C-alpha positions as CSV (number, residue, x, y, z in Angstrom):
1,M,69.5,82.7,38.8
2,N,73.0,83.4,36.3
3,I,75.3,81.4,38.4
4,N,76.1,77.7,39.2
5,Y,74.4,78.3,43.0
6,E,72.7,76.0,46.2
7,V,69.8,76.7,48.5
8,R,71.1,75.3,51.8
9,E,70.3,76.5,55.8
10,T,72.6,79.1,57.5
11,E,73.3,79.6,60.6
12,Y,71.4,83.2,61.6
13,Y,69.6,83.8,58.6
14,G,67.0,80.2,57.6
15,K,67.7,79.5,54.1
16,G,71.5,81.3,52.0
17,L,72.2,81.2,48.4
18,Y,75.9,79.7,47.9
19,T,78.1,79.7,44.8
20,K,79.1,76.1,43.7
21,E,81.3,77.6,41.3
22,D,84.0,81.1,41.5
23,V,82.2,84.4,40.4
24,K,83.7,87.0,39.1
25,K,83.4,90.1,39.6
26,G,80.9,92.1,37.5
27,T,79.0,89.2,37.2
28,C,75.3,89.0,36.7
29,I,74.0,87.2,39.2
30,W,70.2,87.3,39.2
31,R,67.8,89.3,36.6
32,Y,64.8,90.7,37.5
33,K,61.9,89.4,35.7
34,L,58.7,91.1,36.1
35,N,56.1,88.9,36.8
36,E,58.4,85.9,35.6
37,N,60.5,85.4,39.2
38,V,59.0,89.3,40.5
39,F,56.3,90.6,41.4
40,E,55.5,94.2,41.8
41,Y,53.0,96.3,44.1
42,N,52.4,99.8,44.7
43,E,51.1,100.5,47.7
44,E,46.9,100.3,47.3
45,Q,47.9,96.9,45.7
46,S,50.5,96.1,48.9
47,I,47.4,96.6,51.0
48,A,45.4,95.0,49.8
49,Y,47.6,91.7,48.9
50,L,48.0,91.9,52.5
51,K,44.8,91.7,53.9
52,S,44.2,88.9,52.0
53,L,46.3,87.0,53.3
54,P,45.5,84.3,56.1
55,D,47.4,85.2,58.8
56,L,49.4,87.6,61.1
57,M,53.2,85.1,59.7
58,V,52.5,85.3,56.3
59,Q,51.5,89.0,56.1
60,Q,54.9,89.6,57.7
61,R,56.6,87.2,55.7
62,F,55.3,89.1,52.7
63,L,56.8,92.5,53.9
64,D,60.3,90.9,55.8
65,A,60.3,88.9,51.3
66,S,59.1,92.4,49.9
67,F,62.4,95.2,48.9
68,G,61.8,99.0,47.9
69,K,61.9,99.6,44.1
70,G,61.1,103.4,44.2
71,N,57.4,103.5,44.7
72,V,56.7,99.6,44.8
73,L,57.2,96.3,47.0
74,A,58.9,93.8,44.7
75,L,58.4,90.1,46.0
76,I,60.8,88.0,44.8
77,I,59.7,84.0,44.1
78,D,62.6,82.6,42.7
79,D,65.8,81.5,45.1
80,G,67.1,85.1,44.6
81,Q,64.6,85.7,47.7
82,Y,67.4,83.7,49.2
83,V,70.1,86.2,48.7
84,N,70.7,87.1,53.1
85,H,71.5,91.1,54.4
86,A,74.9,92.2,55.1
87,V,76.9,95.3,55.9
88,F,79.7,93.7,53.5
89,P,77.8,92.6,50.8
90,V,79.1,90.5,47.7
91,C,76.5,91.7,45.5
92,N,74.1,94.4,45.1
93,C,71.6,95.8,42.4
94,K,72.0,99.4,43.1
95,T,74.4,99.5,40.3
96,D,71.5,98.3,38.0
97,M,68.5,100.0,40.0
98,N,66.1,100.9,36.8
99,T,66.1,96.6,35.9
100,G,67.1,95.1,39.0
101,H,69.5,92.9,37.7
102,C,71.9,91.8,40.9
103,Y,75.5,92.1,39.8
104,A,78.4,90.7,42.2
105,I,80.4,94.1,42.8
106,Q,84.0,91.8,44.4
107,D,85.1,88.4,43.4
108,I,83.5,85.4,45.2
109,S,84.5,82.3,45.7
110,A,82.9,78.3,45.2
111,G,80.9,77.7,48.7
112,K,80.4,82.0,49.7
113,Q,77.4,83.0,50.5
114,I,76.1,85.9,48.5
115,F,74.5,88.8,50.6
116,E,73.8,92.1,49.4
117,D,72.8,95.0,51.7
118,Y,69.1,95.4,51.9
119,T,70.0,99.1,53.3
120,S,70.8,100.2,49.9
121,F,66.7,99.5,48.4
122,S,64.5,103.2,47.8
123,H,62.1,101.7,49.8
124,P,58.9,103.2,49.0
125,P,57.3,105.6,52.0
126,F,54.3,103.4,52.4
127,L,56.3,100.3,53.6
128,Y,57.3,102.1,56.9
129,P,54.2,102.8,58.8
130,L,52.7,99.1,56.9
131,L,56.3,97.8,58.4
132,K,55.4,99.1,62.3
133,L,51.6,98.1,61.4
134,Y,52.6,94.0,60.9
135,D,55.1,94.5,63.6
136,C,58.7,93.5,61.5
137,E,60.2,96.4,61.6
138,P,64.0,95.4,60.9
139,T,66.7,95.5,63.1
140,Y,69.5,96.0,60.7
141,Y,68.6,99.8,60.4
142,E,66.1,102.2,61.6
143,L,63.4,103.3,60.0
144,P,62.9,107.0,59.0
145,E,60.3,109.3,61.3
146,Q,57.1,109.2,59.4
């Protein structure tokens, strides 16, 4: 994380990420560091990894915590995983999707929760059948017809 923050329990989302100081628009909040704070899985790797997990709850957590980045699923393994979804986000990765870095798209006051819009990610087509198979379709957007 590139900002001063804390992880706290939220009213609706479990854990969330909160700023501890003001963050200016354009600030890089989080950096995507492949094989350091995020792992990428192609279709074959995603299916194999899901099958290796011990139970449905852990499989659902993997799918819920992953996001699409082109033709792969990306799994954040540091505190960046606590950035929750909102229709009106304060940051996004779409501004720099080649790197996956997350930037503030507005000024954020100290104490505010960091949100991004999950629907802006480029989910790989193989994700949708997996969400249905493991009974963890999102409630905040409709899956495309397959």
